[in-house]
C-alpha positions as CSV (number, residue, x, y, z in Angstrom):
1,M,0.0,0.0,0.0
2,S,2.6,2.3,0.9
3,T,4.5,1.4,-2.3
4,E,1.5,2.3,-4.4
5,K,1.1,5.7,-2.6
6,I,4.8,6.5,-3.4
7,N,4.4,5.6,-7.0
8,E,1.3,7.8,-7.3
9,K,3.2,10.7,-5.8
10,N,6.1,10.3,-8.1
11,N,3.8,10.2,-11.2
12,Q,2.4,13.8,-10.4
13,P,3.4,16.4,-12.9
14,A,6.3,18.8,-11.9
15,S,5.4,22.4,-10.6
16,K,6.0,25.5,-12.9
17,P,9.0,27.7,-12.0
18,V,8.2,31.0,-10.0
19,K,9.1,34.2,-11.8
20,E,11.1,36.8,-9.8
21,K,9.6,40.3,-9.7
22,P,12.0,43.3,-10.2
23,V,12.9,45.2,-7.0
24,N,12.0,49.0,-6.9
25,L,14.8,50.5,-4.8
26,D,12.9,53.8,-4.5
27,R,10.4,52.0,-2.3
28,Y,13.1,50.7,0.0
29,Q,12.8,52.0,3.5
30,D,15.6,51.3,5.9
31,L,14.6,51.1,9.4
32,E,17.9,52.7,10.5
33,G,17.1,56.0,8.6
34,V,19.7,55.7,5.7
35,T,17.9,56.4,2.5
36,I,18.9,55.3,-1.0
37,K,19.6,59.0,-2.0
38,K,22.1,59.4,0.9
39,L,23.8,56.1,-0.2
40,E,24.0,57.4,-3.7
41,A,25.5,60.7,-2.6
42,G,28.0,58.9,-0.5
43,L,29.0,56.7,-3.4
44,W,29.4,59.7,-5.7
45,Y,31.6,61.4,-3.1
46,V,33.8,58.4,-2.7
47,E,34.1,58.0,-6.5
48,H,35.0,61.8,-7.0
49,K,36.9,62.5,-3.7
50,E,40.2,62.7,-5.4
51,L,38.9,65.2,-7.9
52,L,37.3,67.4,-5.3
53,R,40.7,67.5,-3.4
54,K,42.5,68.6,-6.5
55,L,39.9,71.3,-7.1
56,L,40.1,72.6,-3.6
57,I,44.0,72.8,-3.9
58,V,43.7,74.7,-7.2
59,M,41.2,77.2,-5.6
60,L,43.4,77.8,-2.7
61,A,46.4,78.2,-4.9
62,L,44.6,80.9,-6.9
63,V,43.5,82.8,-3.8
64,G,47.2,82.7,-2.5
65,A,48.6,83.8,-5.8
66,V,46.2,86.7,-6.0
67,S,46.9,87.7,-2.5
68,W,50.7,87.6,-3.0
69,L,50.4,89.5,-6.3
70,Y,48.4,92.3,-4.6
71,T,50.9,92.4,-1.6
72,L,54.0,92.6,-3.9
73,S,52.3,95.3,-6.1
74,T,51.3,97.4,-3.2
75,F,54.8,97.1,-1.6
76,G,56.4,97.9,-4.9
77,F,54.3,101.0,-5.3
78,Y,55.3,102.1,-1.8
79,V,59.0,101.4,-2.5
80,F,59.1,103.4,-5.7
81,K,56.5,106.1,-5.0
82,G,55.2,106.1,-1.5
83,M,58.7,106.4,0.1
84,V,59.4,109.4,-2.1
85,D,56.2,111.1,-1.0
86,D,56.9,110.5,2.6
87,A,60.3,112.0,2.3
88,A,58.8,115.1,0.7
89,M,56.1,115.4,3.4
90,V,58.7,115.1,6.2
91,S,60.8,117.9,4.5
92,E,57.7,120.1,4.5
93,L,56.9,119.4,8.1
94,V,60.4,120.3,9.0
95,A,60.4,123.4,7.0
96,T,57.1,124.6,8.5
97,Q,57.3,126.6,11.6
98,G,54.0,125.1,12.9
99,F,51.8,126.7,15.5
100,N,54.2,129.4,16.6
101,H,53.3,132.6,18.5
102,A,52.6,134.6,15.4
103,Y,50.2,132.1,14.0
104,I,48.3,131.7,17.2
105,K,48.0,135.4,17.4
106,Q,46.7,135.6,13.9
107,I,43.9,133.1,14.4
108,S,43.0,134.2,18.0
109,G,42.6,137.9,16.9
110,Q,44.4,141.1,17.7
111,Q,43.7,143.7,20.3
112,L,41.5,146.8,19.5
113,E,43.2,150.0,18.6
114,T,42.1,152.9,20.9
115,L,42.5,156.5,20.1
116,P,42.7,159.3,22.8
117,V,39.6,160.1,24.7
118,K,38.1,163.6,24.0
119,V,36.3,165.4,26.7
120,L,33.7,168.0,25.7
121,E,31.7,170.5,27.7
122,S,28.0,170.0,27.1
123,G,26.6,172.9,29.3
124,N,25.4,172.8,32.8
125,V,22.2,172.1,34.7
126,K,21.4,174.4,37.7
127,G,25.1,175.4,37.9
128,A,26.4,171.8,37.7
129,P,28.7,171.3,34.7
130,R,28.1,168.4,32.3
131,Y,30.7,166.7,30.2
132,D,30.6,164.4,27.2
133,L,33.2,161.7,26.6
134,I,33.9,160.2,23.2
135,V,36.6,157.8,21.9
136,E,37.1,155.9,18.7
137,I,38.1,152.3,18.6
138,K,39.2,150.2,15.6
139,N,39.0,146.5,15.2
140,P,41.9,145.4,12.9
141,N,40.5,141.8,12.8
142,L,38.6,141.3,9.6
143,R,37.1,138.0,10.6
144,H,36.6,138.5,14.3
145,A,33.7,140.0,16.2
146,G,33.7,140.8,19.8
147,V,32.1,142.2,23.0
148,L,34.1,144.8,24.8
149,N,33.5,145.6,28.5
150,Y,35.1,149.0,29.2
151,S,35.5,151.8,31.6
152,F,36.3,155.6,31.3
153,V,38.9,156.2,33.9
154,S,40.3,159.7,34.9
155,A,43.0,160.7,37.4
156,T,40.5,160.6,40.2
157,G,38.9,157.2,39.4
158,I,36.2,155.5,37.2
159,I,33.8,157.8,35.5
160,A,31.5,155.5,33.6
161,N,31.2,151.9,32.6
162,G,29.7,150.1,29.7
163,E,29.6,147.2,27.1
164,I,29.6,147.3,23.4
165,N,29.5,145.0,20.4
166,I,32.3,145.2,17.9
167,L,32.0,144.2,14.3
168,P,34.8,142.8,12.2
169,G,37.0,145.6,10.7
170,D,34.8,148.1,12.6
171,D,35.5,151.7,13.4
172,K,33.3,152.6,16.3
173,Y,32.7,155.5,18.7
174,I,32.0,154.9,22.4
175,T,30.4,157.7,24.2
176,A,29.3,158.7,27.7
177,L,27.1,161.8,27.6
178,G,25.8,164.3,30.0
179,L,28.1,163.3,32.9
180,E,27.6,165.6,35.9
181,L,31.0,166.1,37.3
182,N,32.3,168.7,39.8
183,S,35.3,169.6,37.5
184,R,36.6,168.8,34.0
185,P,38.1,165.3,34.2
186,Q,41.8,165.0,33.5
187,N,43.9,162.3,31.8
188,V,40.8,160.3,30.8
189,K,41.5,156.9,29.2
190,L,39.4,154.0,28.0
191,V,40.3,150.9,30.0
192,N,39.6,147.4,28.3
193,N,38.2,145.4,31.2
194,R,37.4,142.4,29.0
195,L,37.4,141.7,25.4
196,D,35.8,138.5,24.1
197,L,36.6,138.0,20.4
198,K,35.0,135.2,18.3
199,R,36.0,134.2,14.8
200,L,33.2,134.3,12.2
201,D,32.1,130.9,10.9
202,A,33.0,130.9,7.2
203,R,29.9,128.7,6.5
204,V,27.5,131.2,7.9
205,F,29.4,134.3,6.8
206,P,31.2,133.4,3.5
207,D,31.3,137.0,2.4
208,W,31.4,139.4,5.4
209,D,31.6,142.6,3.3
210,Q,28.5,141.7,1.3
211,Y,26.6,140.7,4.5
212,K,27.5,144.0,6.1
213,K,26.6,146.0,3.0
214,E,23.1,144.3,2.9
215,H,22.4,144.6,6.6
216,L,23.9,148.0,7.5
217,N,22.2,149.9,4.7
218,I,20.9,152.9,6.6
219,L,21.0,156.2,4.7
220,V,21.2,159.6,6.6
221,S,20.3,162.5,4.3
222,D,18.9,166.0,4.2
223,I,21.2,167.1,7.0
224,K,20.5,170.8,8.0
225,F,22.1,172.8,10.8
226,T,20.4,176.0,12.1
227,P,22.3,178.2,14.3
228,P,20.7,179.8,17.4
229,R,20.0,183.2,15.9
230,L,17.9,181.5,13.2
231,S,16.4,178.6,14.9
232,G,13.9,180.5,16.9
233,L,14.0,178.0,19.7
234,S,15.1,180.6,22.3
235,E,16.0,184.2,22.4
236,K,18.1,183.9,25.6
237,L,19.8,180.5,25.2
238,N,22.2,179.4,22.5
239,V,20.2,176.5,21.2
240,S,20.8,175.3,17.6
241,Q,18.7,172.9,15.7
242,L,19.7,169.9,13.6
243,D,17.3,168.3,11.1
244,F,18.0,165.1,9.1
245,T,16.3,162.1,7.6
246,A,17.2,158.4,8.4
247,T,16.0,155.7,6.0
248,N,16.4,152.0,6.5
249,N,17.3,150.7,3.0
250,S,17.9,147.2,4.2
251,A,15.5,144.3,4.1
252,Y,15.6,143.9,7.9
253,N,13.8,145.4,10.9
254,Y,15.8,146.3,13.9
255,W,14.7,146.8,17.4
256,R,17.6,149.3,18.0
257,A,19.7,151.4,15.6
258,D,22.0,154.0,17.1
259,L,23.2,157.2,15.4
260,V,26.3,158.9,16.6
261,I,26.3,162.6,15.6
262,L,29.6,164.5,15.3
263,L,29.7,168.3,15.0
264,T,33.0,169.9,13.8
265,S,34.3,173.3,13.1
266,R,37.7,173.8,11.3
267,G,38.6,170.2,12.1
268,Q,37.9,170.4,15.7
269,L,35.2,168.4,17.3
270,L,32.8,170.8,19.1
271,A,30.0,168.6,20.2
272,V,28.7,164.9,20.1
273,N,25.3,163.6,20.4
274,Q,23.6,160.2,20.1
275,Y,20.1,159.3,18.8
276,L,18.3,156.1,19.2
277,L,16.0,154.7,16.5
278,N,13.6,152.2,18.2
279,R,11.8,149.6,16.1
280,F,13.3,150.8,12.9
281,K,11.5,148.9,10.0
282,S,12.8,148.0,6.6
283,G,12.0,150.7,4.2
284,E,11.0,153.2,6.9
285,R,11.9,156.9,6.5
286,R,12.1,159.0,9.6
287,E,12.5,162.8,9.9
288,I,14.4,163.8,13.0
289,T,14.8,167.2,14.7
290,L,17.3,167.7,17.5
291,S,18.0,170.7,19.8
292,L,21.7,171.4,20.4
293,P,22.5,173.8,23.2
294,G,25.8,175.6,23.3
295,V,26.6,174.8,19.6
296,I,26.9,178.1,17.6
297,K,28.6,177.4,14.4
298,V,29.8,174.2,12.6
299,D,31.1,173.4,9.2
300,Q,30.9,169.7,9.1
301,I,28.3,167.2,10.5
302,E,28.8,163.5,10.5
303,I,26.1,161.1,11.4
304,I,27.2,157.4,11.8
305,P,24.8,154.5,12.0
306,Q,25.8,151.9,14.6
307,V,23.8,148.7,14.5
308,D,24.6,145.3,16.0
309,I,23.8,143.2,13.0
310,L,25.2,140.0,14.4
311,D,22.8,139.9,17.3
312,R,19.8,137.9,16.1
313,K,17.7,139.3,19.0
314,N,18.0,142.8,17.4
315,Y,15.9,141.6,14.6
316,F,12.1,141.4,14.5
317,N,9.5,140.2,12.0
318,F,6.6,142.2,10.6
319,D,3.4,141.9,12.6
320,A,0.4,140.3,11.1
321,G,-1.2,143.6,10.5
322,D,1.9,145.5,9.3
323,V,2.3,146.4,5.8
324,K,6.0,146.7,4.7
325,P,6.6,150.3,3.6
326,E,8.2,150.8,0.3
327,A,11.7,151.9,0.1
328,P,12.1,155.4,-1.5
329,Q,13.2,155.5,-5.1
């Protein structure tokens, strides 16, 4: 029985061969996290490792060559050109005197020039004599402005004190008027208590002469002096009359503009006076009349405008209701 079963089993037909399916590596998933792309990149690196090493060497060699070429060219330029320039610069520095006393004096500004003080009698009030003092000062500094604190000092002591602004290259008169003194002061001098000079900023004042011309454009005209016998002011007192017109031809309004008046006869200063123009507007024209006691005859009258055109506080704008007057033709 068993032999028959064995024969039957051996007589069964043979099974067909199994076909192998192609493997899709893209569908491969490694449980340790290494993908096929990483394996391919690693294989490519291993195959081209020697080529990459050679490329890196070439690039480093090029960088080194360029660096050395730049260094050598720069050093060569300095050897043939820079050293010559350095030698010339050293020679100039040796030849230059540098910041010596004369240079420091030039940039710091020079002292003002002061002329002798003149003492003039200006009459008397109730038997007490009065005197006027006047002195001319000159600023030799063409680019320095300043503030001068001064005193009039006589043989007996200080008579008057004051402070005044000085413009660059300015000729200015300092006065002390109507001083009640017991006697005529002797040996009067102007003492410079303190002078603060400041150099003009060239960026703000590139052309000082033009700036001064535009800002200090005040015209004094129609000057007329009438002696006592014709003035009609008084039959008993020697009182003369002075008439003139002041016109602000600048484009600026000034809170304060001073006029210094000098009356001369035969080259000798007889009297001095000062008139203040308050709130003097651009284009404004003012007719002024002054009484001058004790002045009988003059042959020359000089009226000098003195305005601090550097003080911004001395300027004012037109009010909302103001109409700018037209300058005379």
